[in-house]
N, C-alpha and C positions, 0 to 999 in steps of 0.2 A: 434393667433399664434405669438410666440416671434421669430422675425427674427434677432434681434440684440443681440450680446453677450456682457456681462458686466464682463469681466475677468481681466481687467487691474489693478484693485485695486484703481483706481482714476476715478472720473467722467470725468475729462478733457481728460484723456487718452482713456476712452471708447468712447468719441466723436471723438477723433483723429482716432480711429479704425473703423470709419464708411467709411473710404476710405482704401481699401485693396490692397495688392500686388503692392505697389507704384513703385517698380522697374521693373515691367513687365506689367501685364494685367490691372492694375489700375482700380479695380472694385469699382465703386461709389455706395454706399448703400443709399445715400440721393439724389435720382433722382427727387423727386417731393416734394411739400409742405406737402403732406399727409405722406410721409416718415418721415419728420421731426416731425410731430405731433405724429406719432407712436413711434419714438425714445424717445421723451419727456415723453410720457406715460410709456414706458417700463423702462425708467430711473427713474421713479417715482418722477419727478420734479414737475409736475402739475397733478391734477386729471383729468382735462379736458382742454387740450391745445387749443381746439377750432380750427377754421379754420386758416390755415397758408397760406400766400401768397408767391409769388416768391421772393419778397424782403426779407422776413424773411428767406427763404431757403438760399439765397445768403449770408445773414449776418451770419447764422449759419456755412455755409461752410467756409467763410473767417476766422471766429474765429477758426474753426477746423484746418485749414492750419497754422494759426499763432501759435497755441499751438504745433502742430507737429514740426514746424520749431524751436521754442524756446527750446523745450525739447531735440531735437536732437543736438542743437548747444550750449547748456548752459554748462558752462559759455561761454560767447562769446569770440571767438578768436580775432575777429575784431569787436568791438561794433559800428564801423562806417559803417559796411556793410549795404547797403540799405535794403536788404531783412530782415535782423535781426531787424533793426530799425523799419521797417514797421510792422513786426510781434509783436514787443514789444509794439508799439503804439496801435495796434489792441486789444491786451490782456488788456493793462492798461485802454483803453477807455471802454471796456466792463466790466471790474472789477468795474467801478464806477457806473454802472447801478444798479437799485434796485434788491433785492432778491425776490423770490417767497414768498407770504404771507402764513404763516402757522397759522391755527386756530384750536382749539379744541372745540367740542360742549360738552354739559352737559354729554353725555354718554362716552366721551373720544375719540370720532372719530375725526381723523385728516383730515382736508381739506387743500389742497395746491392749491392756485390760482395765476394767473398772466398771462403774455403773453410772447412774444419772448424776450422783454427786460429783464424780470426777469430770464428767462432761460439763456440768455447770461451772465447776471450778476453772476449767480450761478456757471456756468461752468468756467468763467474767474477767479473768485475768487479762485476756486479750483486750477486752473493753477498757479496763483500767489502764493498760499500757497505751492504747490508742488515745484515750482522753488526757493522759498526762504527757503526751509526746508532741513534738513539732509536726508530726504527720497528720494530726487532727486538722491543721490548717488546709490540708489537701483533700479533706473529706468533702464530698459533693453529693448532691441529689441528682438523679438522672434528669437530663434536659427534656425528656418526653413529659409533657404536662400531665399525663395520666399516671406515669410511673413514679413511685415513691422510693425506689431502691436507692440505698446509699452506697457509695464506693469511695475508695481512696485513689486519687489521680496521681499515679507515679510516672506518668508519661513525661518524656523529656521536655516537651513544650508546656506541660501543665494545662493543656487545652482539651483534655478528654471531656466529652459531653454526655456520653451514654453509659448506662450501667453495663451494657454489653452490646456488641454489634448484632449478634444473633437475635436478640429480643427487641431492642429499641432502635439501635443505630441503623440497621438495614431497613426497617420499616420506614424510618424517616427518610432515608436516601431514596427508597423506591417511591414514596409519596412525592418527594421533591422532583424526581425525574419525571413522573407522570404529569405533574403540574407544569414543568418546563415544556414538555412535549405538547401539552394542550395549548399553552400560550404560543408556542412556535407555530402550531397548526392554525391558530386563530389569526396570527400575523400574516401567514402565507395565503390565507383565503381572502 
């Protein structure tokens, strides 16, 4: 069963989205090392992430929080801010790590191998790429006031409002429909 959603348009933002509702309920989706292994598999970073330990879990969470901090505050208003400097160092350190190893066999089948270092390296490099590109200007936060998921709006109109229709967009549309129907019924009575 896929329990993680990959709607952000960038790997680094999909990782940042593993902590939901940051302004309120603060729902943590990476509660155990096995959750991280499942996320890695569902993100298709490694074919078999193998066993993860609590140290790996904490490293992934630290990188996730650093990415969220940087994307929300980029460009920095005050680059001497301690939280910003710490987040930037975390992402830069992880970006220097190796990438997952990709190999093709004779039949054209791809295998992706590595460990937590390679996963952190891939995610951090995606964050560095996003933060240093024009695509960052298209990064948005979901319009649902409770949702804090970040995404890159690559829609033709540039008017995407929701992290995903299944999670936030359809809920808003359904609520708007119910409100219109209620108002219409009140006018008719």
